[in-house]
Structures are given as C-alpha cells and as structure tokens.
N, C-alpha and C positions, 0 to 999 in steps of 0.2 A: 534258409542254405539251399544252395543250388540244388537241384537233383544229380548232375552231372558228378557234385563231388562227395555226395553220402557214399560211404561204405557199405560193401556186403550186409556187415551186421544191423549197419545202421537200418537198410531198405528193409531188412527182414523183420527188427523192431516194428517198423510200422506194417507189416503185412500181418503182423500175428496181433498187433492191436486193432488190427481191420481201420486203417486212418484215413476217412476221407480224404482227408487234404490232401493226399497222395497221387490220389486219381486222376488218370492223365498225363504223369509226370512219368510215369515208368510202367512197366506190364510185367508180371512173376510169369515166368513159363514154369511149370510143371513136368521132369521127364516121367515120369511114373505114371502121367495120366495124357501126354501130349496134348495139354489144353495150356490159355495163356491166361490171366487172370488182373483187374483191376486190383490195386493195393488193399479197396476195403470189402473185398467178396468173403460172404458169410459162410463161405465153405471151409471147411476145417482145415488150420494152417499146414501146409505140407513140410517135409523135413528137410532142413537146411540140404542136405547132400541131393536132394531130388530139385533145389530151385536152381533158376537161372534168370538173371533181372536183363531188361530189353529197355532201351530208351526209346521205343516205338513200338507200335503193334504191328507194321510191317517190317522190324528187324524179327518179330515172334515168327510172321510169315515164312520169312524166307527160310527160318532155320527148321519150318516145318510143322510148328503147334497150329490147333484153333483156338480161336476163341469159346471160353466159357459160357455156357448155354443160361448159367444163373445168372450173373454179374453181368453179363455184355459190353466186356471193353470199353467198345468201340461207341458206347453211349457218354462216356466220360468226359469232363469237359478237356478243351485241349492245353497243353502243356505250358507255363508261364516260361518256361526256357527259351523258345522261341522268340521273345520281345528281351528278355534278359542278354540273350546270347547277342552280339552283332557278328559273329564272327561265320564263315560261307552257309554253315549248317542251320544256325540260326536264319540267316537271310535265303536259303535256299526254302524252309519247312515255308515263312511266310508266302513266298510268290508260289510254292505250289499249294499252300491252302486256299489262292488267289486264282487257281486256274491253269496257269503258264503253262504246266506239261499240256494238260486238254487242248490247247491252242495253240501252239507253239512246239511242242515235242519239246523231247531234249535236249536237241541242239539251242531251241532259242531259250531254254533256262539256262542252257551254259553261257549264253552268249550275253545274258543280262549279268550274270556273275561275273564274266572276266575270264573263265576257263572254256578248256576243250571238253565236250562229251565225256569223253573215255576219262581226264582226270577229276570233273566234278563228281562222276559216279565210284570213281576209287577215291576220292575224300568222303563221301558221306555215306558209303559203306563203311567206312575204319572209324567214322566219327558215329554212324547212329544204327550200323547193321544190316543197312539197306541203301540199294543205288536211288537214283530218281522215281525209274521207271515202276519200284515195288512202292515206294513212297505215294506214289500216283496210284497206285494200284489200290492201296487201302484206304486213299481219301475216297475214291469208288463206290467201296465196299460200303463206307461209312455214310454215304450220301446214298446209296440203296437202300442201307437199314431204314434209316430216317423214312423213306419215300414209300417203301413197304409197311414202316406202322402204322405212319401218319396220314396216308391215302389210300383210296381205292383205286389208283390207277392203275391200268392191267400188269402184266409184270413186263410186256415188251417193252411201254411206256417207261416204267420206271428203270427199266436195262439200258437205254438210249439218254434218257436224261440223266442218269448219274454219271454221264460221260464212257459206255463201254460200245465198244466196236461192236457188237454181236449179241444175242440173245446167248447164243450159246456161250460164249464168252463171261456171261453177265451169270448165268447158271452154274457155270464152272468154280467160279470164283467165291460166288456166294454158300456155295459148299465147301469150299476148302477154307474158307477163314470162318463162318458158322457153324461146320459140320450138317446142315440140314439145305433141304429147299429151299429156294424162296417162299412159294408159301407158306412152307410148314414157320417158317422167320414170321412171315403175316401175320399166322394164328395164333403166336404167340403174344401179340401186342394186348395189353390193356382192353378192356370194351368200351373204359368211357374215350379211348382214341379209335375204336372203330365206331364209333356213335357218330364219332361229326367227319367222319374223313369223305363225305362221299363230297363235299365241297371240290375237294380237289380236280376233281373230273372235269371241272368248270375253270382250271388254273388257276384255282386258291389255295394255298398251304396255311396251315396251321401248325405249328412244332415247338414244342418247349426244348430252349436251349440251357443244358445245364449250364452251375456254373458253381465254386467255391465260395465255402463261407458268408458272411455277412455281406451285404449289396447296400452301397448308398445308394437306391431307386431314387428317393425322392431328391436327391444333388443331383443324380444325374439329368433329372426331367429338368428341375429349375433351371442347371446350366442351360439347356436344351431351348427352354421356354426365352429365357431373357437372348437370345440368336437366333429366333424361326423367323424364316426367310418366309412371307406369309405365299400361298399358289402352289410353293414346292415342297413347306412344310408344314408340321401342325404340333402342337403341343400341350397335352392337359395334365393333371393331376398325376395321372398314372399312366402316361403311355405319351409315345412319340413315334410320330408319320412322318414317311417323306419320299418323294419321286426319287427316282437314282437310274441314271444311265448305264446300263449292264451291255458283254458281249451283244447280247441276242436281242437285243431292243431296250426299250424303257419300263419299268419295274415300278411297284409300290409296295413301301412294307411297313410295317407297325411294330415297334416292340412296346411289351407292359407288361407288369406286374399282376399276376392272378391273387387269387385270394390264395392261395396256399405260395406264394411266395417263389412261384417260379416265372420266370423270365421266356414271354412266350411271342414267337412271333410270326405273324398273318401278313399271307404275302401273295401279290398277283403278279403273274410273269407273263412275258412278250413268249418267254420261250424256256421252259421247267429246264433245260440243261443251265439255266443260271443260275439253278437253285445254290449248289457248293459254293459259288460265287458271292452271294449274296449273303449265306450263312457265316462266310469267313468275315467278311466287312460286317457285319451286324454283328458279331463278337468281338470285333476291335473295336467299332463304335461304342461298344458301351463296356470294354476292356471286361469280357467275361472270362479271360484264361489267366487272371493274376491271382495269386495265392494270398490273400488276403492277409489271413490268420499270421502268415511270414512276416507282410509288413508291416501291420499294426501292431508286432511283437517287437520288431526293431527300432520302428520308431516312437512306441512307449519306453525307450532305455534312457532316452531325451528329456528332462523334465521339463524344459520350457514347451515341450509340443505335448507331452503326454497327457494332457488335457485336450487337446484338439482331436487326438485320438480314441480319447473315450468318449469324447462326446459326437463325434461320427464315424461309429465302426464299418470296413468295409469300404472306406474310399473310394473312388474309381478315376482314373484320370480319362477324360472322354478321347476316344481316338477320331479317324476320319475313316466316311464311307467315298471317298474318292480323294486322291493326292492332288490333283491339281485343282479341282473346286476348293482346297482347303488352303493352298498358298496364294489364291486368290483373295480369298475369306480372309486372312491375315493380312493378307498386303491395303486393304481394305482399309481394315479395321485398327492399322497399327500406332495411328497419329488421331484418332477420333473417338468418339465416346462408344460402348457398345451399341445402343440406341441408332448413333445416326450412324456405325456401320450395319447394323440390320436395313434399317432405310435406304442406304444406299445400294444394297445388295438385292434387297425386295425389287426395285426400280429395274436394278441391272436383269434380275431373272426375268420380272413383267416387261420389260423392252425388246432381249433378243433370247431368253429363255423359249426353245421349241414346244410349243402346246400338245399335250398329248390326251387320250380318251381319258375322261377326271373320275377319281375314285374319293370317296371320303372328302370332297373339297380342293383334292390337289387336282390340279390339269396342266403344271407345265413341269420342265426342266431346267437344273442350274443350266446357263449356257453355255456351248462350249467353247473350247478356247481359241478355237477359228473366231468366233463369234463376236469373243469378246476381244481380240486383236482387231476385225476388222472397222468395231462397230461401238466399240467401249467407251471412245472420246464423246462419243455422241452422248451419249448417257448418262456416264461419270461425273460428277462437281466436285471442284475442290482444285487446289494448285495444280498447276499446267504438268511439274515434274513427277508429282506423285500417279496423275494420271497416263504419263508418256512412260512408269515403270510398271504400272500394271496392265497395257495392253502389250507393254513389251514383255514383258514377262507371258502372258499370253500366249504372244506369237512363238516365242522359246518353246513352249510346252507342244505347240500346236506343228511344228516342223518337226520335230527333235530335236534342236538344239539345246534343250534341258529335260533331264529325265526325271523323272521324281514316281516314286514306286514306294510301295510299302517293304521290299528289298532290296533300297539301296544302303550301301558302307556309309556309316551316319557319319564320319568325319568329311568323307568325299560330299557326300550330297549337301555338308554344310557349306563346305568351301565352295559348290559350285552353286549356291543360293548368296553367297556371300560376292562373288564376283556379279554380279544379275544387279543394273542400276538400282539403285531404290529398297532393297535389302538390309537391311542391317543386323546386327547378334540378334538381338530379342524374335523376328521373324524367323530366321533361321534354326534357331532353337525351339521358337514353336512349333515351328512345321515339324522337326525332328521329335519332338514329345509326343505330336500328335497322329504321324503319318507313319512311322517307326515304332510307335508303340514304347516308345525307348523308356525303361523306368528312371534312369538315372540323369534327367536333364532340369536343370533351373534355371530361374530368369530375373539373374542381380538386376535387370534394372526395370523389372515390371512395379510399376506405383502400387496395383496391389498384393503383389507377393510384400514389398516393401511394407507395407502399412499392416500386413496380417503381423509380419516379423515385428516388427516396434510392439503390435499388440500384444505377439507372447514373449517379448524379452528378449528377442534374438537383435544381434546387430543387422542396422536397418540400411545402413548407407551398401551400395554394391559390393565393393571389396570385403568388408566385414561379414557380409550376408556370405556372399561365397566362400571365403574360408570356416564359417558356420556351416554350413551347410554341405561341407565337405565331409562331415562326422557322420550321416545318414546315407549315404552311399552306401548300398547302391539303390536306394530306392527315393534320389532328391525329386523327383517328378511327383510321387504320393506327397511329399515335403509340401512342393509348392502348392497341389490339390488344397492340401489341409490350409495352406498360410491366404490363399483364394477364397474359401470358405470361411475365413476369421477375420477377413478383412471386411465381409457384409455377408448377412445370413442368405442372404436370395442370390447370391455368386456373379452380382452385375457389373464390380469393377472389371475393366481389364487392364492389360498392358499398355503403356506407354514408350514409345523410342523417336528418337529423331536418327532420319535414314540420309 
C-alpha cells in the first residue's frame, strides 16, 4: 500500500506495532514531547490525540519538532514513494537527493520541473509539508549526521561537506533538528564506528546504507558481474566497485554486504561535498529504498509467479549511477549479447575514458558524452546506423538537446527517447526502469522476459504478456526482474529489439 493512501488509523497501528517496514515512509510527531520519531521507535506509543503524521522529516522540522535521540529517524531508509510517484513531488525528491538544490538553487530545481520557484514551493508545501529549501536542509542535516557518526572529520569540514554555507548555520541546524550539538551527536555513535572513523581524514568514507526487509544481494552482484566494464568496474561474489564522475570530480566507491547483512558503502571522493550525491546514486543503483515486503506480498498473490517470489525474496531492480551512461550502455547492448555489449563498452572506455588515479585496480572513468560523440565512431564496431545512433544520442546529451535525469517525467522522457534515431520501445522503457527507478515498467519484447514468462506459465507473446502483466501493477518492474532471473540463474540473458 502507498503510504500516501494510508489512513490515520492504519499509520497508528503501524507505530503501535513498531513496524520497521514503514521507517522512512513517514514520521510520527508527538505534540506532548515536541519530537518526531520513525514508526519503529521503541519508546512508549503516544496517545492518538497527541500524534500528527508527516510524509517527510522536513515537514516535521517546519512544524517545530526535533528528531528523536533514541530512534534517529534521519538514519532510516528513504521512502519508496519517490520512485512510485511520478508526480512533481516524487520527481522533486529524486532531484533534491541528487543535490540539485545545492548546485543550482531552487530556481534550477524549478526550471528542471517546469515551474516557477514560487509555484513549486507552493506545490511541495501542499504535498509534503515543506518547500524545496526545507527539504534540502533536511538532506544536509542527514548528510551531516552521517559524517559526524562515521568519520573523525573536524566539525567545520563536516559543515561544508554537507552543504552548509557556514559553521554557524551547521551548528544551528544540528541543534534544531537533533536537539544537541554536533559534538554531542558524534559522541553518541557506536564504538565500532569510532574505531574505523579516522580513515575519512584521508578522503575515505565507510558508511552503512540502511534498507528494508530481505535483499537479494547475490542477484544484484550476479547482474553487475555479467555487465562489468573492466577498468571502470569490478565485481566479486559479495561486492561491486566502480569509478564515477561526480560534480566535484572523480570518485571511487564500493557496495558490499557485511557479515551482519548490512550494505556498506566505501568511497574515495575528490570532494566530500559530493557525498550526499554519491549516497543517493548508490542507493538508487541497488534499489535500497524499495519496500520488498510489500512487493513480494503483492506478487505472491499470483499463482504463476508465487514460486519465483518464494525462491528469491527481496529481489531488486538495478538502477543507474549515471543516466547518460545508462542510455549509451542500453543502446550498445540492444541487439547483441550481454557479453558482446560488455566487450564493446570496455573497449570504448579503454579508448576514450579519462584516466584517473587508480584504486583497487580501477583507473578510468566511463567516457564523457562529448568524447563518445566526437570519437565513438573510431572505436565502436557494428552496423553504421547503430554507431550513428549511439554517437548522435551522445551528442544530443552533450549539447543539452536531449536531457536525461532521475527527475524526468516518465512519459515525457519516453517520448523524447523514442524521437531519437535508433531508439525503440525496449530501450526507452529499459532506461525508464533503471534511470527513474520506475517500479511499474515491463518489457514485452524482451527475449529473456518472454523466456521467463513461458517457464512460469505466463503468456509469452508480447501482447498476451503485456495484458497478463497488467494485473501485477504497480510492481511490473519487479515482475520483470523475477522473469529475468527465472530465464537463467546467472542473470546473463538480456533484451533484444529491432530499432
């Protein structure tokens, strides 16, 4: 169930049961104490008359509440609502998480969404209880908390790395949000975090990224392993690492699952101000804000796929760390095998990717769109029309003729992609699934999807499959992931289409 549609009584039952599934999906503000909590907070359940529910912590801040010191609601996973919702609020939240307000201000965010700053502020305040500045401020507070708890960086470095304009603004915000000073907040961190925090002084970060319910980490790592671009990416049985171009410079990061089942992010950044952007992209890449229990429960009601869900609980839909790169990877792979596409992408990266200081054997970045537009034809092999399509798309991305971001409107993004030469429905929908994190997209023409459908007893012809899949809305992307998995245990088959 979408939390936006939950009644007061349903939310109250969730907090009375201390149901961790709803952590990050809403917060509970208690008038008698002036604090707000995550739904699973172990404190005594407040009386209904004293409770107000807010969709975001920023809305609770704006209403004058401070974060609970016991449950730290800022440390909860993000809400799956922002992927499920394709409206302005959902798109804005994805862009705010990606640091757009920090880099471009509210006018930049408003322009991306097609509104004036004033109207966007009114819309978000009405929908989420807080405007874009307040939402970005909550994001800064969350980043500051992560750095205070996970590193030994001086407070001033934490302030500017989190995006605050001054140390005073940082101190005031931390006191207002958490009800304690930055140093007092740091003193509350677990001893284990303190023991490894010193490395961050050298530019290294090691954070735990919270997630809900079961996580099919093995499937994610297998997916990445089949598509690893040598020199820029590396995959092992329990980890995935890659380089990435961020606003402040090149970065290296690794996602792995530790012995306790926690997802850990290790990173080296050229500029620590890029940390919130990297965290947002890493979470999207591994679909960590999903609600797997809700997804699994909904899909399990269909007899044909219930065995698949039981076999792979907590399946995730891999996202994209870089939307532009994702389009190029999809276009190169749309008519060839995964192995051939990976070979072509590795050659492209080796020839045109920027060399950087190596870490863990990774010493290059995926090529810029300008480099692919200018020299891609020298490296790429295959039909001339396909090469022109790839270099043309790269040129359009490089000069801004084509925009592609995690905050795009889904139908508009699809229409813009389909208007490009060499891009067909499979590519447009595959990009939408991975770049927007859209949970309700499927690929009727995908060979692997059709093979998985046939194995599960689902109509495998494109029209019959599309009609059957409609009954699994709004989780058709997860249906697709299960059918990919069912078609081959190693996740290697990929889609094919004629463009």
